[in-house]
C-alpha positions as MATLAB code, in Angstrom:
seq = 'XXXXXXXXXXXXXXXXXXXXXXXXXXXXXXXXXXXXXXXXXXXXXXXXXXXXXXXXXXXXXXXXXXXXXXXXXXXXXXXXXXXXXXXXXXXXXXXXXXXXXXXXXXXXXXXXXXXXXXXXXXXXXXXXXXXXXXXXXXXXXXXXXXXXXXXXXXXXXXXXXXXXXXXXXXXXXXXXXXXXXXXXXXXXXXXXXXXXXXXXXXXXXXXXXXXXXXXXXXXXXXXXXXXXXXXXXXXXXXXXXXXXXXXXX';
ca = [
       0.000    0.000    0.000;
       2.862    2.389    0.832;
       4.479    1.736   -2.538;
       1.145    2.388   -4.255;
       0.718    5.724   -2.447;
       4.252    6.797   -3.304;
       3.690    5.990   -6.973;
       0.538    8.140   -7.008;
       2.138   11.267   -5.536;
       2.085   12.957   -8.967;
      -1.722   12.783   -9.223;
      -3.565   16.022   -8.500;
      -6.581   15.313   -6.239;
      -8.884   17.438   -8.391;
      -7.487   16.251  -11.737;
     -10.827   14.631  -12.639;
     -12.964   15.844   -9.758;
     -16.592   14.704   -9.786;
     -16.168   12.401  -12.781;
     -17.894    9.011  -12.619;
     -15.720    6.067  -13.676;
     -16.854    2.541  -14.520;
     -14.233   -0.190  -14.845;
     -15.285   -3.496  -16.377;
     -12.719   -6.265  -16.140;
     -11.856   -9.869  -15.488;
      -8.606   -9.157  -13.597;
      -8.997   -7.841  -10.056;
      -5.346   -7.145   -9.220;
      -4.560   -4.711  -12.046;
      -8.035   -3.163  -11.811;
      -7.379   -2.389   -8.136;
      -4.364   -0.309   -9.157;
      -6.270    1.469  -11.926;
      -9.180    2.202   -9.571;
      -6.757    3.616   -6.985;
      -5.328    6.043   -9.567;
      -8.755    7.376  -10.507;
      -9.792    7.634   -6.855;
      -6.674    9.703   -6.202;
      -7.717   12.037   -9.045;
     -11.044   12.796   -7.354;
     -13.304   10.379   -9.245;
     -16.102    8.187   -8.009;
     -15.316    4.648   -9.130;
     -17.433    1.559   -9.728;
     -16.241   -1.856  -10.883;
     -17.934   -4.792  -12.554;
     -16.408   -8.069  -13.668;
     -16.961  -10.177  -16.758;
     -16.731  -13.265  -14.592;
     -17.132  -13.366  -10.797;
     -15.124  -16.563  -10.450;
     -11.923  -15.935   -8.550;
     -12.667  -12.243   -8.071;
     -11.576  -10.781   -4.726;
     -13.323   -7.416   -4.163;
     -11.368   -6.995   -0.924;
      -8.358   -6.132   -3.073;
     -10.117   -3.037   -4.402;
      -9.600    0.397   -2.801;
     -12.108    1.563   -0.212;
     -15.271    3.342   -1.402;
     -15.213    1.555   -4.763;
     -18.681    0.241   -5.581;
     -18.794   -3.295   -6.964;
     -21.538   -4.622   -9.234;
     -21.469   -8.445   -9.116;
     -22.620  -10.805  -11.824;
     -21.100  -12.362  -14.924;
     -21.353  -10.671  -18.323;
     -21.891  -13.240  -21.065;
     -24.736  -11.863  -23.204;
     -26.522   -8.642  -24.190;
     -29.133   -9.093  -21.448;
     -26.337   -9.045  -18.853;
     -25.059   -5.736  -20.233;
     -28.568   -4.241  -20.113;
     -28.934   -5.409  -16.497;
     -25.570   -3.923  -15.567;
     -26.467   -0.614  -17.226;
     -29.712   -0.391  -15.282;
     -27.962   -1.171  -11.991;
     -25.150    1.301  -12.571;
     -27.509    4.154  -13.492;
     -29.771    3.584  -10.483;
     -27.232    2.691   -7.808;
     -24.180    4.660   -8.974;
     -24.395    7.179  -11.840;
     -24.129    7.468  -15.593;
     -20.381    6.986  -16.182;
     -18.348    9.776  -17.747;
     -15.360    7.462  -18.192;
     -15.511    3.808  -19.211;
     -12.548    1.451  -19.034;
     -12.835   -2.091  -20.334;
     -10.013   -4.333  -19.178;
     -10.272   -7.796  -20.737;
      -7.393  -10.168  -21.278;
      -7.580  -13.864  -22.120;
      -4.194  -15.532  -22.028;
      -2.936  -18.842  -23.318;
      -0.566  -20.413  -25.783;
      -3.059  -21.222  -28.488;
      -1.111  -22.116  -31.589;
      -2.963  -21.904  -34.885;
      -3.216  -25.670  -35.367;
      -4.160  -26.389  -31.739;
      -6.833  -23.830  -30.921;
     -10.330  -25.288  -31.273;
     -13.581  -23.528  -32.084;
     -14.841  -23.614  -28.488;
     -11.695  -21.915  -27.205;
     -11.841  -19.374  -30.033;
     -15.431  -18.473  -29.168;
     -14.613  -18.119  -25.456;
     -11.264  -16.305  -25.736;
     -11.840  -14.128  -28.808;
     -15.435  -13.685  -29.888;
     -17.120  -13.535  -26.457;
     -14.887  -10.869  -24.829;
     -14.849   -8.820  -28.040;
     -18.652   -8.905  -28.249;
     -19.014   -7.977  -24.559;
     -16.574   -5.081  -24.992;
     -18.537   -3.767  -27.973;
     -21.842   -4.071  -26.095;
     -20.464   -2.270  -23.032;
     -19.215    0.602  -25.168;
     -22.496    0.821  -27.055;
     -24.508    0.846  -23.831;
     -22.589    3.577  -22.018;
     -21.458    5.826  -24.891;
     -24.940    7.106  -25.732;
     -25.199    9.247  -22.582;
     -21.628   10.508  -23.068;
     -22.567   11.847  -26.503;
     -25.720   13.463  -25.112;
     -23.648   15.140  -22.392;
     -21.016   16.273  -24.896;
     -18.109   14.699  -23.002;
     -16.800   11.222  -22.394;
     -13.778    8.947  -22.339;
     -13.636    5.309  -23.400;
     -10.393    3.428  -22.820;
      -9.892   -0.171  -23.907;
      -7.047   -2.111  -22.320;
      -5.550   -4.278  -25.025;
      -2.041   -5.783  -24.952;
       1.320   -5.563  -26.671;
       0.475   -8.815  -28.465;
      -1.710   -6.716  -30.777;
       1.530   -5.598  -32.405;
       4.017   -8.350  -31.620;
       1.844  -11.430  -32.066;
       3.641  -12.748  -28.985;
       6.866  -13.364  -30.835;
       8.956  -13.422  -27.645;
       6.557  -15.563  -25.599;
       5.726  -18.393  -27.997;
       2.792  -16.763  -29.789;
      -0.954  -16.998  -29.240;
      -3.177  -16.618  -32.283;
      -6.308  -16.180  -30.160;
      -5.014  -13.505  -27.807;
      -3.095  -11.733  -30.567;
      -6.237  -11.545  -32.697;
      -8.360  -10.336  -29.788;
      -5.851   -7.660  -28.765;
      -5.559   -6.306  -32.307;
      -9.357   -6.315  -32.653;
      -9.701   -4.123  -29.558;
      -7.409   -1.535  -31.140;
      -9.464   -1.592  -34.338;
     -12.676   -1.216  -32.354;
     -11.220    1.772  -30.495;
     -10.208    3.509  -33.722;
     -13.600    2.953  -35.348;
     -15.482    4.213  -32.294;
     -13.142    7.213  -32.071;
     -14.244    8.324  -35.541;
     -17.945    7.784  -34.844;
     -18.058    9.411  -31.397;
     -15.701   12.352  -31.987;
     -18.491   14.775  -32.904;
     -20.113   14.044  -29.540;
     -17.054   15.086  -27.554;
     -16.077   11.506  -26.716;
     -12.520   10.268  -27.144;
     -11.731    6.569  -27.516;
      -8.243    5.174  -27.048;
      -6.553    1.897  -26.260;
      -3.646    0.983  -24.017;
      -1.295   -1.833  -24.989;
       0.529   -2.970  -21.849;
       2.889   -5.875  -21.467;
       1.434   -7.617  -18.430;
       1.658  -11.144  -17.028;
       4.782  -11.810  -19.070;
       6.928  -14.566  -17.635;
       9.982  -13.053  -15.948;
      12.616  -15.294  -17.485;
      16.083  -14.523  -18.777;
      14.969  -15.289  -22.333;
      12.063  -12.847  -22.177;
      13.904  -10.113  -20.269;
      16.694  -10.140  -22.849;
      14.166   -8.856  -25.398;
      13.093   -5.850  -23.249;
      15.404   -2.801  -23.568;
      14.477   -1.253  -20.201;
      14.866   -4.619  -18.436;
      11.617   -3.951  -16.566;
       8.054   -5.263  -16.527;
       5.098   -2.848  -16.176;
       2.267   -3.431  -13.722;
      -1.230   -2.195  -12.944;
      -0.006    1.150  -11.616;
       1.631    1.862  -14.958;
      -1.638    1.076  -16.725;
      -3.530    3.266  -14.254;
      -1.251    6.236  -14.885;
      -1.637    5.900  -18.648;
      -5.419    5.579  -18.382;
      -5.587    8.626  -16.123;
      -3.653   10.665  -18.670;
      -5.917    9.600  -21.550;
      -8.962   10.571  -19.476;
      -7.543   13.956  -18.522;
      -8.008   17.403  -20.028;
      -4.391   17.258  -21.202;
      -5.352   14.432  -23.589;
      -8.437   16.134  -25.031;
      -6.948   16.092  -28.543;
      -5.914   12.429  -28.468;
      -8.367    9.889  -29.882;
      -8.072    6.665  -31.832;
      -4.603    6.150  -30.376;
      -2.955    3.006  -29.032;
      -0.586    3.838  -26.158;
       2.244    1.340  -25.723;
       3.414    0.377  -22.230;
       5.999   -2.261  -22.997;
       9.365   -0.992  -21.701;
      10.712   -0.822  -25.252;
       9.768   -4.354  -26.306;
       8.069   -3.005  -29.438;
       8.698    0.418  -30.964;
       6.836    1.899  -33.934;
];
C-alpha cells in the first residue's frame, strides 16, 4: 500500500474531480491499481467483472462500488447498465479491461476456445461501449479506454505466440479507432492501451526488453488517467504502448 501511495504522488486530487468512472474487467489485481489512480484524481469509481469466479473485491480500494454478476450476453449488459444508473451514476469514463491468455497455436486452438477467448470478450466489450457511450454523446463529453495488450503488435513473438489472444488484442485496437471516428463529434474520445502484463519473468524474455523492466497495474492506471484527462483532449483513436521498449513503432 505504501508503494502504491508513493507511486501516485504525482496525481492532482482534483485532476478529474466529480467524474464518474466505470471499470469493467476480469482481472482484479490490475483493476485495483487502476481504480486507486482514478480515486486519487477525485473520481467516483465503480467496478464490474466479466466473470465473478476468482474475483476478490477486498483487493479493491475503499469506497469503490462493486456490481457483481457475470457478463456473457446482451441481457447481462442491459442489467448492468440499469444497476449502474440507479445505484451509482451514468459513467463519464468507461474502461474495459479484458485479457484472455494462453498459448493457443494456430493448429491447436479449437472452435470452443476461439469463441470463449476471442469472440465472447470482443462482443461484450462492444456491447459495453455501445450501452454507455450514448449518454456521453448526449452530455457532450466522455472517455472510453480499452485495455488491449502488446500482443496486438508483436503477435507474442517473444513468448511463444498466441493466435487467439493476438487476434483479440488487435481487434480491440481496431474497435477503439472505429469508435473514435464515430463518437468524436459528440465530444467523446476513444483510445486503447497496450501494456505488457503477465509476461513470464525469465532470462529469455527479459533479454528482449530494452528497459529490463516489466510494467504493472499502476503503470496502466497512470496511462489511463492521462488519456482521461483534459491534457489528452486532442488524443483519440490512439494506441498507447506500455511495454518498456519491447516493441517500438
